[in-house]
C-alpha positions in Angstrom: -8.7 -29.5 -7.3 -7.3 -25.8 -5.3 -9.5 -24.7 -2.9 -10.0 -20.6 -1.5 -10.8 -20.2 1.7 -12.4 -17.1 3.2 -12.8 -17.5 6.9 -14.3 -14.6 9.4 -11.6 -15.5 11.9 -13.7 -13.9 14.7 -15.6 -17.1 15.2 -12.6 -19.2 16.3 -14.0 -22.8 15.7 -13.4 -22.1 11.9 -10.0 -20.7 12.1 -9.5 -24.1 14.3 -11.3 -26.3 12.1 -9.1 -25.2 9.2 -6.0 -26.0 11.4 -6.9 -29.3 12.4 -7.7 -30.3 8.9 -4.3 -29.1 7.1 -2.4 -30.7 9.7 -5.0 -33.9 9.4 -4.9 -34.1 6.1 -1.9 -32.2 3.8 -2.8 -33.3 0.5 -5.6 -30.8 1.6 -3.4 -28.4 2.8 -1.7 -28.5 -0.6 -4.9 -27.7 -2.5 -5.6 -24.7 -0.9 -4.0 -21.3 -2.8 -6.1 -18.6 -1.3 -6.9 -17.6 2.3 -8.3 -14.7 3.0 -8.8 -13.7 6.9 -11.5 -11.4 8.0 -11.0 -10.0 11.6 -14.2 -8.9 12.2 -15.4 -9.7 16.0 -11.9 -10.0 17.4 -11.4 -8.9 20.9 -8.0 -7.2 21.3 -5.8 -6.9 24.7 -3.7 -4.5 24.3 -2.6 -5.0 28.0 -0.8 -8.4 26.8 0.5 -7.4 23.5 -2.0 -10.1 21.9 -5.1 -10.9 19.8 -7.2 -13.2 21.6 -10.5 -14.8 20.9 -12.8 -16.1 22.9 -13.6 -20.6 23.1 -13.9 -23.1 25.2 -12.8 -25.9 23.1 -9.4 -27.2 23.1 -7.3 -29.3 20.8 -7.9 -33.1 21.0 -4.6 -35.5 21.9 -4.1 -36.0 18.3 -4.4 -32.7 17.1 -2.0 -31.6 19.3 0.9 -33.9 18.4 0.1 -32.9 14.7 0.4 -29.6 16.1 3.7 -30.3 17.7 5.2 -31.7 14.8 4.4 -29.3 12.5 5.7 -26.3 14.8 8.9 -28.4 15.4 9.5 -29.3 11.5 9.6 -25.3 10.8 12.6 -25.2 13.3 10.9 -22.6 15.9 13.0 -22.2 18.7 10.5 -21.5 21.2 8.0 -24.4 20.4 6.6 -24.8 23.5 5.7 -21.1 23.7 3.8 -21.5 20.2 1.9 -24.5 21.5 0.9 -23.0 24.3 -0.4 -19.6 22.3 -2.5 -21.6 20.2 -3.8 -24.4 22.2 -4.1 -22.4 25.6 -4.5 -19.2 24.4 -6.1 -19.6 21.3 -4.3 -16.5 19.9 -5.1 -16.0 16.1 -1.5 -14.8 15.4 0.2 -17.7 16.0 -2.6 -19.4 14.4 -3.5 -18.0 11.2 0.9 -18.2 11.2 1.1 -21.8 11.5 -1.9 -22.4 9.5 -0.7 -20.2 6.5 2.8 -22.0 6.6 1.0 -25.5 6.8 -0.3 -24.8 3.1 2.6 -25.2 0.9 1.3 -24.1 -2.4 -0.5 -21.0 -1.3 -0.6 -18.3 -3.6 -2.4 -15.7 -2.2 -2.6 -14.3 1.9 -5.2 -11.7 2.8 -6.2 -10.4 6.1 -7.1 -7.3 8.1 -4.5 -5.4 9.7 -5.5 -6.3 13.4 -4.7 -9.4 12.8 -1.0 -8.1 12.4 -0.5 -5.6 14.6 1.5 -6.7 18.2 1.6 -10.6 16.8 5.0 -11.3 16.8 4.2 -14.9 15.3 3.9 -13.8 11.9 7.2 -12.3 11.5 9.1 -15.4 13.8 7.8 -17.2 11.2 8.3 -15.3 7.9 12.4 -14.7 9.7 12.9 -18.5 10.3 11.6 -19.8 7.1 13.3 -17.2 5.1 16.5 -17.3 6.4 17.0 -21.2 6.6 19.1 -22.9 4.1 17.7 -24.9 1.4 17.6 -28.3 1.1 17.6 -30.2 -2.1 15.4 -28.0 -3.6 12.4 -29.2 -1.1 9.1 -26.6 -1.4 9.4 -24.5 1.7 6.5 -22.5 3.0 6.0 -19.3 1.8 7.6 -20.0 -1.4 4.8 -19.8 -3.7 3.1 -16.7 -2.1 2.5 -14.3 -5.1 -0.2 -11.8 -3.6 -0.1 -10.6 -0.2 -2.2 -8.1 1.2 -3.4 -6.3 4.6 -6.4 -3.9 4.9 -8.8 -2.0 6.8 -12.2 -0.3 6.0 -12.4 3.0 4.9 -14.9 3.9 7.9 -12.5 3.2 10.7 -9.4 5.0 11.4 -5.7 3.3 11.2 -3.9 4.1 14.6 -1.2 2.1 14.4 1.3 1.7 11.4 2.3 -2.1 9.6 5.0 -3.7 11.9 8.1 -2.9 10.2 9.8 -5.8 10.6 7.0 -7.8 9.0 6.9 -5.5 6.4 10.4 -5.4 5.2 10.3 -9.2 5.5 8.0 -9.7 2.5 10.7 -8.3 0.2 12.3 -11.6 0.7 9.2 -14.0 -0.3 10.7 -15.5 -4.0 7.3 -15.4 -5.9 5.9 -12.4 -4.5 4.0 -10.4 -7.5 1.9 -8.5 -5.5 1.8 -6.3 -2.5 -0.9 -4.2 -0.6 -0.4 -2.9 2.8 -2.5 -0.1 4.7 -0.9 1.6 7.2 2.9 0.7 5.4 5.7 1.8 8.0 7.3 5.0 7.7 11.4 3.8 8.5 14.0 6.8 7.7 15.2 9.7 6.5 17.6 10.7 3.8 19.6 11.8 6.7 19.4 7.5 8.0 20.0 5.9 4.8 23.5 4.8 5.8 22.1 3.1 9.2 19.5 1.3 7.9 19.2 -2.7 8.3 17.2 -5.1 6.1 16.0 -7.5 8.9 18.1 -10.5 7.1 21.8 -10.4 6.3 21.3 -10.0 2.8 19.3 -7.3 0.9 16.2 -8.6 -0.8 15.8 -8.1 -4.6 12.1 -8.3 -5.3 12.3 -9.4 -9.0 9.1 -10.4 -9.2 7.3 -7.8 -7.6 4.9 -6.0 -10.2 2.2 -3.7 -8.1 2.9 -2.3 -5.0 0.0 -0.8 -3.4 0.5 1.5 0.3 -2.4 2.9 1.3 -3.3 5.6 4.0 0.5 5.2 4.5 2.9 7.6 6.9 5.8 6.3 4.8 7.8 9.5 3.7 9.2 9.6 0.6 12.6 8.2 1.4 11.1 5.2 3.4 9.8 4.7 -0.2 13.4 4.8 -2.2 14.4 2.7 -0.2 11.8 0.2 -1.2 12.2 0.9 -4.7 15.5 0.2 -5.0 14.9 -3.8 -4.6 12.2 -3.5 -7.3 13.7 -3.5 -10.4 10.1 -5.1 -12.4 8.0 -2.8 -10.1 4.9 -1.6 -13.0 2.4 -0.6 -11.0 2.9 1.7 -7.4 -0.1 3.3 -5.5 1.6 5.9 -3.0 -1.3 6.8 -0.8 0.8 9.0 2.1 -0.8 9.9 5.3 1.6 12.4 6.6 0.7 13.7 10.6 1.0 17.4 10.5 3.7 17.6 12.8 6.0 15.4 10.5 7.6 18.4 8.7 7.5 19.1 4.9 6.7 16.5 2.2 9.8 16.2 0.5 9.1 16.3 -3.3 12.7 15.8 -4.3 13.7 12.8 -2.2 10.0 11.8 -4.3 11.3 12.1 -7.4 14.4 10.3 -6.7 12.7 7.4 -5.2 10.7 6.8 -8.0 14.1 7.2 -10.4 14.8 3.7 -9.5 11.4 1.9 -11.2 11.8 4.9 -14.0 12.2 2.3 -16.8 9.3 -0.1 -15.6 6.7 1.8 -13.8 3.8 1.7 -16.2 0.9 2.9 -13.6 1.4 5.5 -11.2 -1.0 7.3 -8.0 0.0 9.6 -5.6 -2.0 10.6 -3.0 -1.7 13.2 -0.1 -3.1 13.5 3.0 -2.0 15.5 6.4 -3.3 14.4 9.6 -3.8 16.6 12.0 -2.0 16.3 15.4 -0.3 18.0 18.2 -2.8 20.7 17.9 -1.8 21.8 14.6 -4.1 22.5 11.7 -2.7 21.5 9.2 -5.4 23.3 6.3 -3.7 26.8 8.0 0.1 25.1 7.9 2.1 28.0 6.0 4.0 24.9 4.5 3.2 21.4 2.9 5.5 20.4 0.9 9.1 21.0 0.2 10.4 21.4 -3.5 7.9 20.0 -6.8 8.2 16.4 -8.2 9.8 18.1 -11.0 9.5 16.8 -15.0 8.4 13.2 -15.6 9.0 13.9 -19.0 11.9 10.7 -18.9 9.7 8.4 -17.6 8.5 7.0 -21.4 6.8 3.8 -19.5 3.8 5.5 -18.1 0.5 5.1 -19.3 -1.6 6.0 -16.4 -1.2 9.1 -14.1 -3.4 9.8 -11.2 -1.7 13.1 -9.1 -2.5 16.3 -8.0 -1.2 19.7 -8.7 0.1 20.4 -5.7 2.5 16.8 -5.7 3.3 18.2 -9.9 3.9 21.7 -8.9 4.8 22.0 -4.8 4.6 25.4 -3.7 7.6 27.2 -3.4 8.0 27.9 -7.2 6.3 31.0 -8.6 3.2 31.1 -10.3 5.3 32.9 -13.8 7.6 30.3 -13.2 5.4 27.2 -13.2 5.6 24.5 -16.4 2.6 23.6 -18.5 1.2 20.5 -18.3 3.6 19.6 -21.7 6.9 19.9 -19.6 6.2 17.7 -16.7 3.6 15.3 -17.6 5.3 11.5 -19.4 5.3 11.3 -22.7 3.7 8.2 -23.5 0.1 8.8 -20.8 -2.6 7.1 -22.0 -5.1 8.1 -19.2 -4.6 11.1 -16.2 -6.3 11.9 -13.6 -6.0 15.4 -11.4 -7.0 14.9 -8.4 -7.9 17.4 -5.6 -5.6 16.5 -2.8 -4.6 19.1 -0.6 -6.5 21.7 -2.4 -8.2 23.4 0.3 -5.2 23.7 2.3 -4.1 27.4 2.5 -0.9 26.5 1.3 -1.8 25.3 -1.8 -5.1 27.7 -2.6 -3.0 29.0 -5.6 -3.3 26.1 -7.2 -7.0 26.1 -7.1 -9.7 27.0 -9.4 -8.8 29.3 -11.9 -5.3 27.8 -11.6 -6.5 24.4 -12.6 -8.5 25.8 -15.6 -6.1 27.8 -16.5 -3.6 25.2 -16.8 -5.5 22.6 -18.7 -7.4 24.8 -21.0 -3.7 25.4 -22.0 -2.5 22.2 -22.7 -5.7 20.8 -24.2 -6.2 23.7 -26.6 -2.5 23.8 -27.4 0.3 21.3 -26.1 -1.3 18.1 -25.8 -0.9 16.5 -29.0 2.3 17.4 -29.2 3.5 16.1 -25.9 1.5 13.5 -25.0 -0.3 12.2 -28.4 -1.2 9.2 -27.2 -3.5 10.3 -24.3 -7.7 8.5 -24.5 -8.8 9.5 -21.0 -9.2 12.9 -18.4 -10.4 12.5 -15.4 -10.8 15.9 -12.9 -11.1 14.0 -9.8 -12.8 16.9 -7.0 -14.5 14.0 -4.5 -11.9 14.4 -2.1 -12.2 17.4 -1.4 -15.0 18.5 -3.1 -17.3 19.9 0.1 -13.9 22.6 0.6 -12.9 23.0 -2.7 -13.6 26.4 -4.4 -16.9 28.3 -5.9 -15.1 28.0 -9.3 -16.1 24.2 -9.1 -19.3 24.5 -7.9 -21.7 25.5 -10.2 -21.9 23.1 -13.5 -21.0 26.1 -15.7 -17.0 25.3 -15.2 -16.8 21.9 -15.3 -19.2 21.7 -18.5 -17.0 24.1 -20.3 -14.1 21.8 -19.3 -15.9 18.9 -20.7 -16.9 20.7 -24.1 -13.4 21.7 -24.5 -11.7 18.1 -23.8 -14.9 16.5 -25.3 -13.8 18.1 -29.2 -10.5 17.0 -28.6 -11.9 13.5 -29.0 -10.5 12.7 -25.5 -12.9 11.0 -23.2 -13.3 13.4 -19.9 -15.0 13.0 -16.5 -15.5 15.7 -14.0 -16.0 14.2 -10.8 -17.6 15.9 -7.7 -18.6 14.8 -4.4 -21.3 11.5 -4.6 -20.6 10.7 -7.7 -18.9 7.6 -8.7 
């Protein structure tokens, strides 16, 4: 019978006990399908570039023999170093890497981002396994991984990017279908494409990857383009870009080029933007945030659900009189549309708030939606992110109620979400 293992590995004995179990009993290891690693309680040692926990108990001699055999069986060059990391240093990164490699039927691996930061063992394990020659169709570690998820609680600030090498190696997992990464790294600008190299000799084609979520990520549109070239079956994408205020403009032209790689398959698209202050630059008062605009999504005929801001759709360089209506930019087959308020309070996007939002929505729902997007059944105006800073236009109930009535009268379910509402 398959087993789901959810561990709080801040309690070192729990992880040590599970590793001992799978080493002693391969049958139990084969039954484990899902491991969730919770990093609460970790001691992070920055000076030694390692993640450590305190525990005095060591592995017994028989455990050491099993561990050494398991490590050498994966043909890791520094087997002795791995053994010392697990047994003597009690390194969580090395331990979780060996544990996940020994569970050959593992389908889902989830963990807190702290387990992967400054963890050289996991990418080393992935690289060794993924680059090894296949022998007689024998099952290899990570062959069955379909879901890989790295999370960080919203109340914690993500101060480091997810390691680039580890991130790129995940695209080589043969059965990976769902990838969710917090703080996915930014790797290249459009001028660097020619010099970009994947970590293995071959370029991955993630043929089974259908869902990708990049949350609170500094990954640029150029980086996204590099990834989407290798995901020919992608159906669902969440691109939650957190750009630094010193990083330059967010290039919406490049974002459209990136999305074009999955134009024929993409069904569910969420685009979120935030700009984080650094180098004493106040993002809310920047003169410019975006370069260009996303342009029309009319040829994205597979999209049925879209969550996007007016800033992403229109950019900030187009004159108000030249801005196309929603009917000319929205995918033709959408069934659910969400307009979010990302960056609505930024000075650079001031003209895309308040009256502009209401004007665009009224024109669309009074005159255009039936011919432009006849399948639309649900609309949501999500003002929760910046509601406390947004324009007076939405603070009273009159405008939200007017919008709800207009859209509901068209037979479309309508929600106007404001601060504090689920």
